[in-house]
Z-matrix of the N, CA and C atoms (Angstrom, degrees):
N
C 1 1.459
C 2 1.478 1 111.44
N 3 1.315 2 116.35 1 131.88
C 4 1.469 3 121.89 2 -176.20
C 5 1.533 4 109.06 3 -82.75
N 6 1.313 5 117.00 4 131.83
C 7 1.445 6 122.61 5 174.32
C 8 1.528 7 111.04 6 -86.05
N 9 1.375 8 118.20 7 103.43
C 10 1.412 9 121.63 8 -175.66
C 11 1.560 10 113.22 9 -68.20
N 12 1.334 11 113.76 10 -18.18
C 13 1.484 12 116.78 11 -179.82
C 14 1.569 13 112.98 12 -78.31
N 15 1.281 14 115.36 13 -10.79
C 16 1.440 15 121.28 14 -179.88
C 17 1.522 16 111.03 15 -92.55
N 18 1.366 17 115.95 16 119.29
C 19 1.418 18 119.97 17 179.28
C 20 1.511 19 108.76 18 -123.12
N 21 1.337 20 116.39 19 125.16
C 22 1.424 21 119.74 20 178.95
C 23 1.515 22 109.32 21 -115.19
N 24 1.326 23 115.66 22 127.56
C 25 1.450 24 123.55 23 178.84
C 26 1.485 25 110.80 24 -106.67
N 27 1.322 26 119.33 25 161.06
C 28 1.458 27 121.27 26 176.67
C 29 1.572 28 111.61 27 -59.66
N 30 1.317 29 115.59 28 -33.07
C 31 1.460 30 114.90 29 177.34
C 32 1.539 31 112.80 30 -66.11
N 33 1.331 32 113.88 31 -37.61
C 34 1.477 33 116.94 32 177.23
C 35 1.540 34 110.67 33 -63.04
N 36 1.281 35 116.05 34 -37.12
C 37 1.500 36 119.01 35 179.44
C 38 1.524 37 109.43 36 -64.25
N 39 1.391 38 117.65 37 -44.31
C 40 1.446 39 123.52 38 -176.82
C 41 1.566 40 110.38 39 -64.48
N 42 1.365 41 113.15 40 -38.33
C 43 1.461 42 115.34 41 -174.40
C 44 1.541 43 111.96 42 -87.17
N 45 1.274 44 117.94 43 -5.68
C 46 1.478 45 117.21 44 177.41
C 47 1.499 46 113.05 45 -70.70
N 48 1.269 47 119.47 46 125.20
C 49 1.468 48 124.05 47 176.71
C 50 1.483 49 110.33 48 -107.35
N 51 1.290 50 117.34 49 143.33
C 52 1.373 51 123.38 50 175.42
C 53 1.598 52 112.33 51 -110.03
N 54 1.291 53 117.98 52 126.35
C 55 1.497 54 118.66 53 -179.52
C 56 1.495 55 112.59 54 -66.80
N 57 1.280 56 116.20 55 146.29
C 58 1.512 57 121.32 56 179.77
C 59 1.556 58 107.63 57 -75.55
N 60 1.282 59 111.64 58 145.13
C 61 1.488 60 120.17 59 -179.30
C 62 1.496 61 107.70 60 -142.01
N 63 1.305 62 110.82 61 162.44
C 64 1.518 63 117.31 62 177.94
C 65 1.507 64 107.05 63 -71.33
N 66 1.318 65 112.19 64 132.13
C 67 1.448 66 120.39 65 -179.33
C 68 1.532 67 110.69 66 56.67
N 69 1.350 68 115.79 67 40.84
C 70 1.452 69 121.27 68 177.09
C 71 1.564 70 110.88 69 -82.62
N 72 1.390 71 111.53 70 -169.76
C 73 1.470 72 117.35 71 -178.94
C 74 1.503 73 109.41 72 -78.21
N 75 1.285 74 114.93 73 167.93
C 76 1.440 75 121.50 74 178.54
C 77 1.518 76 105.17 75 -76.14
N 78 1.323 77 115.98 76 122.35
C 79 1.475 78 121.30 77 -174.55
C 80 1.508 79 111.13 78 -64.33
N 81 1.345 80 117.00 79 -41.95
C 82 1.492 81 119.22 80 179.70
C 83 1.500 82 112.72 81 -59.86
N 84 1.326 83 112.49 82 -44.14
C 85 1.404 84 114.36 83 -178.58
C 86 1.544 85 112.60 84 -71.62
N 87 1.330 86 117.56 85 -32.75
C 88 1.481 87 120.98 86 178.19
C 89 1.608 88 106.48 87 -66.68
N 90 1.351 89 116.27 88 -38.90
C 91 1.456 90 118.05 89 179.11
C 92 1.476 91 109.85 90 -66.62
N 93 1.291 92 117.37 91 -40.66
C 94 1.418 93 119.86 92 -178.50
C 95 1.592 94 111.86 93 -65.36
N 96 1.310 95 113.88 94 -40.50
C 97 1.471 96 117.19 95 178.31
C 98 1.507 97 111.29 96 -69.24
N 99 1.342 98 116.82 97 -34.36
C 100 1.395 99 120.83 98 176.94
C 101 1.551 100 111.61 99 -63.03
N 102 1.328 101 116.26 100 -42.84
C 103 1.432 102 120.96 101 174.40
C 104 1.526 103 115.22 102 -60.85
N 105 1.290 104 113.05 103 -38.65
C 106 1.454 105 118.08 104 178.14
C 107 1.563 106 111.39 105 -67.54
N 108 1.379 107 110.68 106 -41.73
C 109 1.472 108 115.05 107 178.36
C 110 1.587 109 109.86 108 -64.60
N 111 1.349 110 117.00 109 -38.89
C 112 1.463 111 118.47 110 176.49
C 113 1.485 112 113.26 111 -63.89
N 114 1.343 113 115.53 112 -41.99
C 115 1.437 114 118.97 113 179.41
C 116 1.551 115 113.13 114 -62.70
N 117 1.337 116 113.01 115 -42.42
C 118 1.454 117 119.35 116 175.71
C 119 1.476 118 113.24 117 -62.82
N 120 1.363 119 116.32 118 -41.04
C 121 1.478 120 119.39 119 177.27
C 122 1.536 121 108.47 120 -64.71
N 123 1.339 122 119.75 121 -37.99
C 124 1.435 123 120.39 122 178.70
C 125 1.530 124 111.29 123 -63.27
N 126 1.344 125 112.43 124 -43.55
C 127 1.507 126 117.08 125 178.32
C 128 1.541 127 112.11 126 -61.66
N 129 1.340 128 113.69 127 -45.22
C 130 1.489 129 116.78 128 -178.58
C 131 1.539 130 110.15 129 -68.59
N 132 1.338 131 114.66 130 -34.59
C 133 1.490 132 116.34 131 175.50
C 134 1.462 133 112.41 132 -62.41
N 135 1.380 134 118.54 133 -43.72
C 136 1.457 135 120.99 134 177.22
C 137 1.500 136 111.46 135 -61.30
N 138 1.382 137 114.72 136 -45.61
C 139 1.497 138 117.21 137 177.76
C 140 1.488 139 112.12 138 -61.16
N 141 1.375 140 116.47 139 -38.34
C 142 1.451 141 121.25 140 -179.57
C 143 1.533 142 110.11 141 -66.23
N 144 1.347 143 116.33 142 -40.21
C 145 1.411 144 118.36 143 176.49
C 146 1.530 145 114.17 144 -65.66
N 147 1.352 146 114.31 145 -39.76
C 148 1.483 147 118.39 146 175.76
C 149 1.535 148 110.77 147 -63.52
N 150 1.368 149 115.72 148 -40.20
C 151 1.467 150 116.40 149 -178.74
C 152 1.484 151 110.12 150 -70.51
N 153 1.337 152 116.97 151 -35.92
C 154 1.468 153 119.46 152 177.19
C 155 1.552 154 109.61 153 -66.13
N 156 1.316 155 120.80 154 -37.74
C 157 1.445 156 124.55 155 176.31
C 158 1.521 157 109.57 156 -62.80
N 159 1.302 158 116.98 157 -44.91
C 160 1.421 159 122.29 158 180.00
C 161 1.561 160 112.44 159 -65.82
N 162 1.356 161 111.43 160 -42.85
C 163 1.493 162 119.08 161 175.12
C 164 1.477 163 109.58 162 -58.07
N 165 1.326 164 116.15 163 -46.75
C 166 1.442 165 120.73 164 -178.08
C 167 1.562 166 108.18 165 -62.16
N 168 1.293 167 117.12 166 -43.72
C 169 1.503 168 120.67 167 177.00
C 170 1.488 169 112.73 168 -59.23
N 171 1.371 170 111.18 169 -44.06
C 172 1.449 171 116.02 170 179.28
C 173 1.569 172 110.93 171 -64.97
N 174 1.308 173 116.48 172 -37.88
C 175 1.481 174 119.36 173 178.49
C 176 1.570 175 108.65 174 -64.51
N 177 1.346 176 115.90 175 -39.39
C 178 1.442 177 119.53 176 177.79
C 179 1.523 178 110.48 177 -63.52
N 180 1.327 179 115.34 178 -46.01
C 181 1.456 180 118.04 179 179.19
C 182 1.535 181 110.14 180 -64.03
N 183 1.309 182 116.30 181 -42.59
C 184 1.522 183 118.22 182 178.42
C 185 1.531 184 109.71 183 -59.84
N 186 1.336 185 115.34 184 -43.30
C 187 1.438 186 118.04 185 -179.91
C 188 1.550 187 111.68 186 -63.10
N 189 1.390 188 113.48 187 -40.21
C 190 1.434 189 117.18 188 176.95
C 191 1.531 190 113.27 189 -66.34
N 192 1.346 191 114.66 190 -39.39
C 193 1.476 192 118.14 191 175.35
C 194 1.530 193 112.07 192 -62.74
N 195 1.346 194 115.23 193 -41.01
C 196 1.398 195 118.18 194 178.34
C 197 1.537 196 113.11 195 -63.30
N 198 1.341 197 114.31 196 -43.98
C 199 1.424 198 119.31 197 177.06
C 200 1.541 199 110.89 198 -61.65
N 201 1.371 200 114.21 199 -41.38
C 202 1.469 201 118.04 200 -178.59
C 203 1.578 202 108.77 201 -68.18
N 204 1.340 203 116.35 202 -41.66
C 205 1.486 204 119.63 203 175.92
C 206 1.538 205 108.43 204 -59.00
N 207 1.259 206 119.30 205 -43.70
C 208 1.454 207 122.18 206 -177.70
C 209 1.535 208 107.54 207 -63.89
N 210 1.304 209 115.32 208 -41.10
C 211 1.506 210 118.76 209 -177.64
C 212 1.556 211 108.28 210 -69.72
N 213 1.354 212 118.35 211 -37.24
C 214 1.435 213 120.80 212 175.22
C 215 1.486 214 112.33 213 -63.66
N 216 1.335 215 117.42 214 -43.29
C 217 1.428 216 121.48 215 -179.97
C 218 1.560 217 110.87 216 -62.42
N 219 1.326 218 113.48 217 -43.41
C 220 1.452 219 119.61 218 179.80
C 221 1.563 220 107.44 219 -63.45
N 222 1.385 221 116.50 220 -44.98
C 223 1.456 222 116.74 221 179.37
C 224 1.524 223 111.21 222 -63.03
N 225 1.375 224 116.60 223 -37.23
C 226 1.458 225 118.53 224 178.41
C 227 1.450 226 115.03 225 -64.36
N 228 1.429 227 113.16 226 -39.67
C 229 1.429 228 118.00 227 176.44
C 230 1.537 229 110.86 228 -66.05
N 231 1.360 230 116.27 229 -40.81
C 232 1.451 231 118.76 230 176.28
C 233 1.523 232 113.44 231 -61.98
N 234 1.373 233 114.74 232 -40.48
C 235 1.461 234 119.56 233 177.32
C 236 1.502 235 111.95 234 -62.49
N 237 1.336 236 116.01 235 -41.88
C 238 1.423 237 118.95 236 176.77
C 239 1.506 238 113.65 237 -63.51
N 240 1.339 239 117.73 238 -42.75
C 241 1.394 240 122.56 239 175.94
C 242 1.511 241 111.56 240 -62.49
N 243 1.334 242 116.99 241 -43.18
C 244 1.433 243 121.81 242 176.30
C 245 1.473 244 112.91 243 -60.00
N 246 1.324 245 114.37 244 -45.16
C 247 1.463 246 119.80 245 178.09
C 248 1.511 247 113.27 246 -61.06
N 249 1.344 248 116.20 247 -40.31
C 250 1.487 249 120.12 248 175.92
C 251 1.497 250 110.69 249 -64.74
N 252 1.324 251 118.08 250 -42.31
C 253 1.444 252 122.72 251 -178.83
C 254 1.484 253 110.41 252 -66.69
N 255 1.403 254 117.64 253 -41.72
C 256 1.458 255 120.08 254 175.25
C 257 1.468 256 111.46 255 -64.13
N 258 1.295 257 119.03 256 -40.37
C 259 1.484 258 118.62 257 178.21
C 260 1.487 259 112.40 258 -64.98
N 261 1.336 260 116.76 259 -41.11
C 262 1.533 261 120.08 260 175.74
C 263 1.534 262 109.05 261 -61.52
N 264 1.303 263 118.76 262 -44.64
C 265 1.391 264 122.66 263 -176.93
C 266 1.520 265 109.42 264 -65.76
N 267 1.381 266 118.37 265 -38.92
C 268 1.446 267 121.09 266 176.82
C 269 1.503 268 110.17 267 -66.35
N 270 1.284 269 118.46 268 -38.71
C 271 1.447 270 120.14 269 -179.16
C 272 1.522 271 110.21 270 -67.97
N 273 1.381 272 115.79 271 -39.26
C 274 1.443 273 118.17 272 179.69
C 275 1.620 274 109.55 273 -66.47
N 276 1.361 275 112.01 274 -42.18
C 277 1.473 276 111.15 275 177.67
C 278 1.500 277 114.04 276 -66.01
N 279 1.362 278 116.43 277 -36.77
C 280 1.463 279 118.81 278 175.27
C 281 1.506 280 111.80 279 -61.41
N 282 1.339 281 118.27 280 -40.53
C 283 1.439 282 121.16 281 179.23
C 284 1.570 283 110.18 282 -64.48
N 285 1.329 284 113.79 283 -41.18
C 286 1.445 285 121.10 284 177.78
C 287 1.501 286 113.05 285 -59.21
N 288 1.355 287 113.34 286 -48.67
C 289 1.446 288 119.03 287 178.39
C 290 1.519 289 112.31 288 -65.92
N 291 1.288 290 117.14 289 -34.81
C 292 1.484 291 121.88 290 176.24
C 293 1.514 292 110.27 291 -66.17
N 294 1.361 293 116.99 292 -46.77
C 295 1.454 294 119.40 293 175.59
C 296 1.545 295 113.70 294 -60.07
N 297 1.367 296 116.14 295 -42.31
C 298 1.401 297 119.31 296 178.66
C 299 1.544 298 111.77 297 -64.88
N 300 1.285 299 117.29 298 -39.87
C 301 1.452 300 122.13 299 177.82
C 302 1.524 301 110.02 300 -65.04
N 303 1.331 302 117.56 301 -43.18
C 304 1.458 303 119.97 302 177.31
C 305 1.531 304 111.56 303 -63.78
N 306 1.348 305 114.13 304 -39.50
C 307 1.479 306 117.73 305 178.72
C 308 1.623 307 108.95 306 -64.76
N 309 1.282 308 115.94 307 -44.97
C 310 1.436 309 121.10 308 178.84
C 311 1.527 310 109.65 309 -60.34
N 312 1.330 311 116.38 310 -45.66
C 313 1.494 312 118.68 311 176.86
C 314 1.505 313 114.16 312 -60.76
N 315 1.359 314 114.19 313 -41.24
C 316 1.482 315 118.59 314 176.87
C 317 1.585 316 108.31 315 -61.59
N 318 1.313 317 116.32 316 -43.89
C 319 1.480 318 116.64 317 -177.79
C 320 1.492 319 109.08 318 -65.19
N 321 1.368 320 119.70 319 -41.31
C 322 1.426 321 119.11 320 176.27
C 323 1.525 322 115.74 321 -62.22
N 324 1.341 323 114.42 322 -40.28
C 325 1.495 324 120.74 323 175.03
C 326 1.512 325 110.07 324 -62.76
N 327 1.311 326 118.44 325 -42.26
C 328 1.443 327 120.04 326 -178.59
C 329 1.554 328 111.23 327 -67.21
N 330 1.344 329 114.95 328 -38.37
C 331 1.468 330 119.18 329 176.70
C 332 1.547 331 110.39 330 -67.63
N 333 1.372 332 117.59 331 -38.88
C 334 1.407 333 120.14 332 177.53
C 335 1.559 334 110.77 333 -64.73
N 336 1.309 335 117.03 334 -43.06
C 337 1.448 336 120.75 335 178.29
C 338 1.539 337 111.34 336 -62.94
N 339 1.318 338 115.40 337 -41.92
C 340 1.453 339 118.64 338 178.59
C 341 1.511 340 109.97 339 -62.38
N 342 1.325 341 117.61 340 -43.95
C 343 1.445 342 123.09 341 178.40
C 344 1.500 343 110.74 342 -60.25
N 345 1.336 344 117.18 343 -43.24
C 346 1.451 345 121.92 344 -179.34
C 347 1.599 346 108.54 345 -65.52
N 348 1.363 347 116.67 346 -41.78
C 349 1.416 348 116.31 347 178.49
C 350 1.528 349 111.28 348 -66.10
N 351 1.365 350 116.78 349 -39.85
C 352 1.473 351 119.85 350 176.70
C 353 1.552 352 112.22 351 -57.31
N 354 1.339 353 112.68 352 -49.05
C 355 1.485 354 118.55 353 178.78
C 356 1.498 355 112.11 354 -61.63
N 357 1.356 356 117.70 355 -39.62
C 358 1.427 357 120.52 356 178.12
C 359 1.493 358 112.48 357 -65.10
N 360 1.334 359 115.56 358 -39.74
C 361 1.513 360 119.46 359 177.26
C 362 1.527 361 108.88 360 -66.65
N 363 1.316 362 114.84 361 -42.01
C 364 1.497 363 117.02 362 179.13
C 365 1.533 364 112.66 363 -62.80
N 366 1.343 365 113.93 364 -40.84
C 367 1.517 366 119.27 365 178.94
C 368 1.508 367 109.13 366 -65.25
N 369 1.342 368 113.98 367 -40.80
C 370 1.480 369 117.22 368 178.00
C 371 1.517 370 113.29 369 -63.06
N 372 1.381 371 113.63 370 -43.79
C 373 1.475 372 117.40 371 177.07
C 374 1.513 373 113.08 372 -61.89
N 375 1.376 374 117.47 373 -39.77
C 376 1.431 375 120.05 374 176.89
C 377 1.503 376 111.69 375 -66.28
N 378 1.334 377 117.19 376 -35.89
C 379 1.498 378 118.23 377 178.79
C 380 1.547 379 109.22 378 -67.64
N 381 1.355 380 116.84 379 -42.18
C 382 1.460 381 118.82 380 178.46
C 383 1.587 382 109.24 381 -61.50
N 384 1.313 383 115.93 382 -41.13
C 385 1.453 384 117.83 383 -179.66
C 386 1.517 385 109.26 384 -65.93
N 387 1.269 386 119.32 385 -40.91
C 388 1.470 387 123.59 386 175.47
C 389 1.479 388 110.23 387 -58.21
N 390 1.328 389 117.55 388 -53.16
C 391 1.468 390 120.24 389 178.50
C 392 1.539 391 113.64 390 -56.19
N 393 1.377 392 114.03 391 -42.96
C 394 1.479 393 118.65 392 179.56
C 395 1.536 394 110.33 393 -62.72
N 396 1.376 395 113.94 394 -43.46
C 397 1.485 396 118.93 395 -178.10
C 398 1.566 397 108.83 396 -62.33
N 399 1.333 398 114.84 397 -44.41
C 400 1.508 399 117.67 398 -178.88
C 401 1.504 400 109.59 399 -65.21
N 402 1.316 401 116.65 400 -37.85
C 403 1.515 402 116.02 401 179.40
C 404 1.497 403 110.28 402 -65.78
N 405 1.300 404 115.72 403 -43.53
C 406 1.511 405 118.59 404 179.21
C 407 1.513 406 108.35 405 -61.77
N 408 1.340 407 117.57 406 -45.25
C 409 1.479 408 117.89 407 179.54
C 410 1.455 409 112.12 408 -59.56
N 411 1.309 410 119.65 409 -45.43
C 412 1.465 411 121.08 410 -177.97
C 413 1.516 412 109.51 411 -64.09
N 414 1.337 413 116.30 412 -38.27
C 415 1.485 414 118.36 413 -178.39
C 416 1.554 415 108.15 414 -67.93
N 417 1.339 416 116.51 415 -41.01
C 418 1.472 417 120.63 416 179.93
C 419 1.586 418 107.51 417 -62.36
N 420 1.277 419 116.87 418 -47.88
C 421 1.518 420 118.61 419 -176.88
C 422 1.483 421 111.82 420 -64.70
N 423 1.393 422 115.51 421 -40.56
C 424 1.435 423 116.67 422 177.81
C 425 1.514 424 113.75 423 -65.71
N 426 1.371 425 119.47 424 -34.50
C 427 1.406 426 121.65 425 174.94
C 428 1.531 427 112.01 426 -66.49
N 429 1.262 428 116.78 427 -41.64
C 430 1.435 429 122.66 428 178.96
C 431 1.553 430 110.74 429 -61.96
N 432 1.288 431 114.00 430 -41.88
C 433 1.467 432 118.46 431 179.04
C 434 1.548 433 110.44 432 -67.01
N 435 1.334 434 115.42 433 -38.56
C 436 1.459 435 118.02 434 178.02
C 437 1.510 436 110.42 435 -65.48
N 438 1.373 437 118.61 436 -40.01
C 439 1.405 438 119.30 437 179.36
C 440 1.504 439 111.41 438 -66.64
N 441 1.372 440 117.22 439 -39.80
C 442 1.451 441 119.85 440 174.27
C 443 1.535 442 114.19 441 -57.17
N 444 1.287 443 116.36 442 -42.67
C 445 1.471 444 122.41 443 -179.10
C 446 1.505 445 110.37 444 -70.50
N 447 1.345 446 117.19 445 -28.48
C 448 1.463 447 119.93 446 178.31
C 449 1.472 448 114.33 447 -77.27
N 450 1.272 449 123.65 448 -8.17
C 451 1.512 450 126.03 449 179.41
C 452 1.473 451 108.81 450 -70.31
N 453 1.365 452 120.27 451 126.29
C 454 1.493 453 122.53 452 -178.61
C 455 1.531 454 110.60 453 -69.37
N 456 1.311 455 112.88 454 158.64
C 457 1.489 456 118.64 455 -178.02
C 458 1.515 457 106.52 456 -68.02
N 459 1.303 458 117.08 457 135.57
C 460 1.466 459 122.95 458 175.63
C 461 1.491 460 112.12 459 -78.63
N 462 1.454 461 120.47 460 146.03
C 463 1.423 462 120.35 461 174.70
C 464 1.503 463 113.94 462 -67.74
N 465 1.314 464 114.78 463 155.91
C 466 1.463 465 118.55 464 176.20
C 467 1.427 466 113.61 465 -61.44
N 468 1.329 467 122.27 466 142.80
C 469 1.475 468 121.41 467 179.34
C 470 1.509 469 112.22 468 -70.93
N 471 1.346 470 115.88 469 147.33
C 472 1.531 471 123.12 470 179.09
C 473 1.453 472 111.55 471 -74.39
N 474 1.317 473 114.23 472 165.99
C 475 1.507 474 120.31 473 -177.03
C 476 1.497 475 111.17 474 -70.51
N 477 1.347 476 118.37 475 -17.14
C 478 1.453 477 120.39 476 -178.30
C 479 1.510 478 110.73 477 -68.27
N 480 1.324 479 115.59 478 -9.16
C 481 1.465 480 119.47 479 -179.68
C 482 1.520 481 116.20 480 78.33
N 483 1.348 482 113.82 481 7.99
C 484 1.481 483 115.12 482 178.05
C 485 1.552 484 108.84 483 -78.49
N 486 1.230 485 112.65 484 137.42
C 487 1.450 486 117.91 485 -179.13
C 488 1.520 487 110.38 486 -74.85
N 489 1.348 488 118.58 487 139.85
C 490 1.431 489 123.73 488 178.44
C 491 1.544 490 109.67 489 -61.74
N 492 1.349 491 113.55 490 146.19
C 493 1.487 492 117.92 491 174.97
C 494 1.540 493 113.24 492 -63.22
N 495 1.186 494 115.14 493 137.36
C 496 1.507 495 116.30 494 -179.41
C 497 1.527 496 108.01 495 -67.04
N 498 1.367 497 110.89 496 150.28
C 499 1.443 498 119.01 497 178.84
C 500 1.511 499 112.14 498 -62.33
N 501 1.334 500 115.57 499 146.19
C 502 1.442 501 119.15 500 178.50
C 503 1.498 502 113.54 501 -79.64
N 504 1.353 503 114.78 502 -8.17
C 505 1.481 504 118.15 503 -179.05
C 506 1.509 505 108.84 504 -68.28
N 507 1.342 506 117.25 505 125.10
C 508 1.501 507 119.07 506 178.53
C 509 1.456 508 109.87 507 -104.06
N 510 1.301 509 114.69 508 150.72
C 511 1.468 510 123.48 509 178.90
C 512 1.502 511 111.16 510 -148.07
N 513 1.263 512 115.41 511 152.86
C 514 1.434 513 119.30 512 -178.59
C 515 1.530 514 109.46 513 -77.81
N 516 1.291 515 116.09 514 144.74
C 517 1.515 516 118.30 515 178.72
C 518 1.523 517 109.26 516 -68.59
N 519 1.258 518 115.27 517 134.99
C 520 1.457 519 119.37 518 177.34
C 521 1.531 520 111.27 519 -65.31
N 522 1.347 521 119.56 520 151.47
C 523 1.451 522 118.33 521 -179.17
C 524 1.509 523 109.28 522 -70.60
N 525 1.341 524 114.89 523 154.49
C 526 1.505 525 118.76 524 -176.93
C 527 1.544 526 107.19 525 -64.80
N 528 1.318 527 112.74 526 148.29
C 529 1.495 528 118.03 527 177.69
C 530 1.497 529 109.77 528 -73.27
N 531 1.338 530 112.58 529 161.78
C 532 1.515 531 116.24 530 179.45
C 533 1.484 532 108.56 531 -62.05
N 534 1.336 533 114.13 532 157.90
C 535 1.471 534 120.02 533 176.51
C 536 1.527 535 112.81 534 -57.99
N 537 1.306 536 114.20 535 130.44
C 538 1.485 537 119.33 536 178.20
C 539 1.460 538 113.29 537 94.82
N 540 1.398 539 121.88 538 -13.12
C 541 1.442 540 124.11 539 -177.94
C 542 1.514 541 108.66 540 -73.17
N 543 1.332 542 120.01 541 139.39
C 544 1.485 543 121.33 542 -179.29
C 545 1.538 544 108.74 543 -75.22
N 546 1.279 545 119.49 544 148.93
C 547 1.453 546 121.87 545 179.33
C 548 1.566 547 108.91 546 -67.18
N 549 1.310 548 114.90 547 145.97
C 550 1.456 549 119.38 548 -177.63
C 551 1.550 550 106.32 549 -132.14
N 552 1.315 551 113.26 550 178.95
C 553 1.472 552 119.55 551 -176.37
C 554 1.523 553 109.62 552 -64.73
N 555 1.319 554 118.63 553 -28.06
C 556 1.425 555 122.67 554 -178.55
C 557 1.503 556 113.08 555 -72.08
N 558 1.266 557 116.06 556 -28.90
C 559 1.483 558 121.34 557 177.48
C 560 1.504 559 116.68 558 -92.60
N 561 1.364 560 115.92 559 -16.71
C 562 1.486 561 120.57 560 -179.95
C 563 1.539 562 108.47 561 -86.64
N 564 1.323 563 115.23 562 153.26
C 565 1.474 564 122.52 563 177.13
C 566 1.508 565 108.25 564 -70.66
N 567 1.401 566 119.71 565 140.21
C 568 1.453 567 119.71 566 174.51
C 569 1.473 568 116.56 567 -51.42
N 570 1.364 569 117.71 568 -28.88
C 571 1.453 570 121.62 569 -178.52
C 572 1.497 571 109.53 570 -119.83
N 573 1.281 572 116.47 571 32.69
C 574 1.471 573 119.98 572 -174.47
C 575 1.519 574 109.80 573 -75.31
N 576 1.354 575 121.96 574 -31.11
C 577 1.445 576 122.74 575 -174.64
C 578 1.517 577 110.05 576 -105.33
N 579 1.323 578 122.69 577 -1.08
C 580 1.412 579 125.97 578 175.64
C 581 1.524 580 112.74 579 71.61
N 582 1.353 581 121.76 580 13.87
C 583 1.457 582 122.77 581 178.35
C 584 1.467 583 111.35 582 -81.70
N 585 1.280 584 116.58 583 169.08
C 586 1.450 585 123.33 584 -178.63
C 587 1.542 586 107.91 585 -77.12
N 588 1.325 587 115.44 586 120.50
C 589 1.426 588 120.14 587 -179.91
C 590 1.576 589 112.79 588 -104.35
N 591 1.269 590 114.23 589 23.43
C 592 1.462 591 117.22 590 -177.77
C 593 1.565 592 111.20 591 -66.72
N 594 1.264 593 113.34 592 -36.60
C 595 1.481 594 118.77 593 -178.99
C 596 1.524 595 111.10 594 -105.98
N 597 1.367 596 117.25 595 38.69
C 598 1.509 597 122.40 596 -174.33
C 599 1.489 598 106.61 597 -71.94
N 600 1.291 599 116.56 598 133.39
C 601 1.513 600 123.50 599 172.06
C 602 1.496 601 111.22 600 -95.31
N 603 1.317 602 119.36 601 160.63
C 604 1.531 603 121.40 602 179.89
C 605 1.476 604 109.90 603 -56.28
N 606 1.376 605 114.92 604 138.72
C 607 1.475 606 119.21 605 179.89
C 608 1.554 607 110.43 606 -66.08
N 609 1.337 608 115.45 607 134.27
C 610 1.496 609 116.44 608 173.76
C 611 1.422 610 115.36 609 -69.79
N 612 1.332 611 119.10 610 160.82
C 613 1.430 612 123.85 611 177.28
C 614 1.534 613 110.56 612 -64.30
N 615 1.362 614 118.09 613 129.02
C 616 1.484 615 118.49 614 179.96
C 617 1.503 616 114.42 615 -59.77
N 618 1.256 617 115.62 616 147.04
C 619 1.475 618 119.76 617 -179.41
C 620 1.481 619 110.18 618 -67.69
N 621 1.321 620 118.66 619 -33.52
C 622 1.426 621 118.44 620 179.19
C 623 1.513 622 115.50 621 -71.31
N 624 1.357 623 111.26 622 -23.84
C 625 1.548 624 114.98 623 174.79
C 626 1.487 625 110.30 624 -71.44
N 627 1.321 626 115.00 625 -38.35
C 628 1.497 627 117.79 626 176.06
C 629 1.521 628 112.00 627 -64.50
N 630 1.299 629 116.09 628 -26.18
C 631 1.475 630 118.80 629 177.10
C 632 1.503 631 116.57 630 -79.35
N 633 1.384 632 114.69 631 -12.95
C 634 1.456 633 118.64 632 176.05
C 635 1.522 634 109.76 633 -70.29
N 636 1.302 635 120.83 634 123.60
C 637 1.462 636 121.67 635 -177.40
C 638 1.546 637 110.72 636 -66.55
N 639 1.284 638 113.30 637 140.63
C 640 1.519 639 119.22 638 175.05
C 641 1.475 640 109.93 639 -76.32
N 642 1.350 641 115.85 640 171.82
C 643 1.477 642 120.67 641 -178.40
C 644 1.556 643 110.00 642 -70.09
């Protein structure tokens, strides 16, 4: 068993003296061996010191590597946490953009529906106005035709060439026919052509009146 409390240095070897004894060892050879042992101890001591220095450097490097590894692990964990946070934030922003786009789309659809309803109401009002106008027009034309038919036959003109007095029966002038409609008996004056109206028959229904659409 090695006694770790015992430390032998080259100086201790050189200073160690051996007492002379009868039939002892050769002193010169003992001194020579002692010097060799001291030199070897010095060499081993230098090697040991160098190894200890290297070991200390290795320990320092190992400690630095461990600290660097710890820092890298912490950085990796932080990067993973940051990536998770960025992903969550991106998902939240995407959901927000999606909701905003859906809301904007709904608003546009509502506005379009409202515009369609407004246009439909406007078209319906215009259609009602057209129907009312056509009904009034047909009523007016029918009344004018009835008044024309109610005018009594005028007497034949005398030989003196004097024109007969116009009838005292008054009637409203019929509305003008639509553009392009041919003139009919309903739109012409009873005495417009100067012909004899003694045998006048009831005026037929104008062709343009028949072309007016009913309700």
